[in-house]
N, CA, C and O atoms as a DFTB+ gen file, in Angstrom:
256 C
 N C O
     1  1      13.554     148.355       4.690
     2  2      14.279     148.140       6.817
     3  2      13.434     149.617       7.371
     4  3      13.963     150.329       8.225
     5  1      12.442     149.869       6.932
     6  2      11.945     150.798       7.769
     7  2      10.893     150.675       8.696
     8  3      10.391     151.682       9.196
     9  1      10.348     149.054       9.090
    10  2       9.993     148.778       9.886
    11  2      10.301     149.215      11.230
    12  3       9.530     149.617      12.102
    13  1      12.138     149.002      11.261
    14  2      13.087     149.032      12.635
    15  2      12.969     148.093      13.514
    16  3      13.055     148.317      14.721
    17  1      12.654     146.353      12.759
    18  2      12.762     145.261      13.669
    19  2      14.214     145.320      13.557
    20  3      14.758     144.951      14.597
    21  1      15.225     145.755      12.388
    22  2      16.771     145.456      12.704
    23  2      17.327     146.011      14.176
    24  3      17.637     145.137      14.986
    25  1      17.460     147.262      14.534
    26  2      16.869     147.269      15.763
    27  2      15.791     148.134      17.160
    28  3      15.668     149.214      17.737
    29  1      15.346     147.052      17.123
    30  2      14.322     147.406      18.089
    31  2      15.185     147.045      19.671
    32  3      15.675     145.927      19.833
    33  1      15.272     147.971      20.609
    34  2      15.256     148.170      21.858
    35  2      14.322     148.132      22.044
    36  3      14.697     148.647      23.097
    37  1      13.627     148.070      22.105
    38  2      12.082     149.092      22.385
    39  2      11.581     148.100      24.047
    40  3      11.221     148.554      25.133
    41  1      11.777     146.598      23.576
    42  2      11.859     145.245      24.746
    43  2      12.774     145.920      25.885
    44  3      12.384     146.581      26.847
    45  1      14.287     145.536      25.476
    46  2      15.054     146.642      26.471
    47  2      15.353     147.575      27.450
    48  3      16.065     147.591      28.454
    49  1      14.250     148.725      26.603
    50  2      14.440     149.932      27.299
    51  2      12.966     150.043      28.607
    52  3      12.950     150.659      29.673
    53  1      12.037     149.309      28.057
    54  2      11.395     149.242      29.096
    55  2      11.714     148.417      29.544
    56  3      10.810     148.328      30.375
    57  1      12.790     146.995      29.876
    58  2      12.990     146.625      31.055
    59  2      13.819     147.842      31.599
    60  3      13.851     147.707      32.822
    61  1      14.362     148.737      31.304
    62  2      15.487     148.599      31.616
    63  2      14.431     150.258      32.760
    64  3      15.150     150.932      33.498
    65  1      13.282     150.521      32.707
    66  2      12.794     151.282      32.638
    67  2      12.074     151.230      33.926
    68  3      11.900     151.960      34.902
    69  1      11.444     149.092      33.176
    70  2      10.425     148.990      34.671
    71  2      11.820     149.040      35.708
    72  3      11.708     149.615      36.791
    73  1      12.948     148.495      35.368
    74  2      13.698     147.409      36.661
    75  2      14.006     148.947      37.422
    76  3      13.795     148.952      38.635
    77  1      14.516     150.325      36.769
    78  2      14.722     151.329      37.783
    79  2      13.867     151.985      38.595
    80  3      14.235     151.902      39.766
    81  1      12.657     152.740      38.411
    82  2      11.110     152.171      38.939
    83  2      11.289     151.421      39.875
    84  3      11.712     151.983      40.885
    85  1      11.031     149.681      39.984
    86  2      11.171     149.090      40.968
    87  2      12.537     149.258      42.037
    88  3      12.432     148.727      43.142
    89  1      13.718     149.945      41.720
    90  2      14.885     149.603      42.091
    91  2      14.209     151.586      43.166
    92  3      14.546     152.279      44.126
    93  1      13.633     151.567      42.563
    94  2      13.243     153.515      43.577
    95  2      12.170     153.160      44.304
    96  3      11.863     154.137      44.988
    97  1      11.229     151.993      44.565
    98  2      10.402     151.795      44.842
    99  2      11.308     151.043      46.359
   100  3      11.169     151.131      47.579
   101  1      12.173     150.370      45.493
   102  2      12.781     149.524      46.550
   103  2      13.606     150.366      48.061
   104  3      13.664     150.349      49.290
   105  1      14.121     151.042      46.826
   106  2      15.289     152.127      48.395
   107  2      14.247     152.934      48.653
   108  3      14.119     152.735      49.861
   109  1      13.051     154.040      48.230
   110  2      11.842     153.730      48.967
   111  2      11.738     153.448      50.017
   112  3      12.226     154.194      50.866
   113  1      10.933     152.034      50.478
   114  2      10.737     150.854      50.765
   115  2      12.456     151.104      52.317
   116  3      12.616     151.444      53.489
   117  1      13.055     150.744      51.407
   118  2      14.174     150.705      52.747
   119  2      14.541     151.707      53.876
   120  3      14.665     151.444      55.073
   121  1      14.767     153.521      52.946
   122  2      14.040     154.271      54.242
   123  2      13.451     154.067      54.694
   124  3      13.461     154.714      55.741
   125  1      12.838     153.533      54.635
   126  2      10.869     154.187      54.557
   127  2      11.334     153.061      56.001
   128  3      11.539     153.785      56.975
   129  1      11.530     151.620      56.344
   130  2      12.022     150.804      56.946
   131  2      13.381     151.346      58.470
   132  3      13.443     151.346      59.699
   133  1      14.031     151.642      57.530
   134  2      15.565     152.404      57.908
   135  2      15.030     153.683      59.188
   136  3      15.640     154.185      60.132
   137  1      13.824     153.844      58.736
   138  2      13.997     155.072      59.143
   139  2      12.925     154.610      60.624
   140  3      13.018     154.806      61.835
   141  1      12.111     154.042      59.886
   142  2      10.444     153.356      61.028
   143  2      11.214     153.090      62.520
   144  3      10.888     153.556      63.612
   145  1      12.715     151.887      62.092
   146  2      13.908     151.102      62.994
   147  2      14.387     151.848      64.016
   148  3      14.475     151.547      65.207
   149  1      14.914     153.582      63.046
   150  2      15.623     154.892      64.705
   151  2      14.650     155.540      65.152
   152  3      14.879     156.120      66.213
   153  1      13.886     155.626      64.831
   154  2      12.524     156.045      66.171
   155  2      12.250     155.446      66.476
   156  3      12.926     155.548      67.500
   157  1      11.351     154.055      66.737
   158  2      11.327     153.029      67.042
   159  2      12.982     152.315      68.411
   160  3      12.944     151.557      69.380
   161  1      13.725     152.802      67.981
   162  2      14.984     152.625      68.620
   163  2      16.107     154.217      69.359
   164  3      17.125     154.214      70.050
   165  1      14.890     155.894      68.506
   166  2      15.260     156.157      70.286
   167  2      14.402     156.183      70.458
   168  3      14.639     157.307      70.901
   169  1      12.962     156.024      70.659
   170  2      11.795     156.335      71.883
   171  2      12.611     155.042      72.673
   172  3      12.989     155.343      73.805
   173  1      12.964     153.505      72.184
   174  2      13.454     153.507      72.923
   175  2      14.725     153.094      74.079
   176  3      15.229     152.275      74.847
   177  1      14.733     154.471      73.433
   178  2      16.544     154.668      74.751
   179  2      15.594     155.443      75.546
   180  3      15.570     155.406      76.776
   181  1      14.830     156.131      74.838
   182  2      13.850     157.723      75.394
   183  2      12.823     157.189      76.569
   184  3      12.287     158.023      77.299
   185  1      12.510     155.500      76.771
   186  2      11.671     155.244      77.306
   187  2      12.980     154.505      78.030
   188  3      13.024     155.451      78.816
   189  1      14.082     153.663      78.469
   190  2      15.029     152.905      78.452
   191  2      15.056     154.093      79.754
   192  3      14.523     153.518      80.702
   193  1      15.336     155.078      80.054
   194  2      16.157     156.562      80.638
   195  2      15.183     156.931      81.992
   196  3      15.288     157.266      83.172
   197  1      14.066     156.595      80.858
   198  2      13.325     157.507      82.241
   199  2      12.921     156.784      83.553
   200  3      12.712     157.243      84.676
   201  1      12.858     155.144      82.938
   202  2      13.258     154.201      83.523
   203  2      14.006     154.183      85.371
   204  3      13.839     153.940      86.566
   205  1      15.271     154.871      83.808
   206  2      16.308     154.844      84.502
   207  2      15.911     155.823      86.267
   208  3      15.684     155.409      87.404
   209  1      15.970     156.745      85.864
   210  2      15.736     158.135      85.987
   211  2      14.612     157.956      87.368
   212  3      14.912     158.600      88.373
   213  1      13.422     157.152      87.412
   214  2      12.150     156.862      88.080
   215  2      12.806     156.129      88.748
   216  3      12.462     156.440      89.888
   217  1      13.883     154.973      88.871
   218  2      13.798     154.380      88.797
   219  2      14.746     154.966      90.125
   220  3      15.243     154.226      90.973
   221  1      14.877     156.504      90.098
   222  2      16.746     156.676      90.440
   223  2      15.631     157.553      91.904
   224  3      15.886     157.394      93.098
   225  1      14.138     158.655      91.231
   226  2      14.217     159.074      91.932
   227  2      13.174     157.629      93.290
   228  3      12.999     157.364      94.480
   229  1      12.915     157.302      92.244
   230  2      11.381     156.352      93.664
   231  2      13.025     155.954      95.199
   232  3      12.667     156.244      96.341
   233  1      14.365     155.442      95.086
   234  2      15.482     154.830      95.065
   235  2      15.961     156.603      96.306
   236  3      16.500     156.346      97.383
   237  1      15.704     158.051      95.980
   238  2      16.145     158.216      96.947
   239  2      14.950     159.522      97.946
   240  3      15.120     160.529      98.634
   241  1      13.915     158.784      97.512
   242  2      12.359     159.562      98.609
   243  2      12.175     157.586      99.260
   244  3      11.118     157.312      99.830
   245  1      12.926     156.786      99.140
   246  2      12.309     155.734     100.490
   247  2      13.417     155.854     101.211
   248  3      13.282     155.186     102.236
   249  1      14.919     156.627     101.149
   250  2      16.326     156.420     101.533
   251  2      16.112     158.028     102.694
   252  3      16.784     158.634     103.528
   253  1      14.970     158.110     102.158
   254  2      14.818     159.703     103.501
   255  2      14.276     159.143     105.083
   256  3      14.129     159.946     106.004
């Protein structure tokens, strides 16, 4: 019984390692996409605020 067939968990251990690696890659992708979406949302808010301030400025100048 020295060949290890009776207690060979190498297939299961390699599957666990692969699943852990895929899980890390998945979470990295999720965090990356979330970060990009967050930055895009902040940029959209800044652009909208700049448009509002610009519109208020145009109205103020036009009413002088």
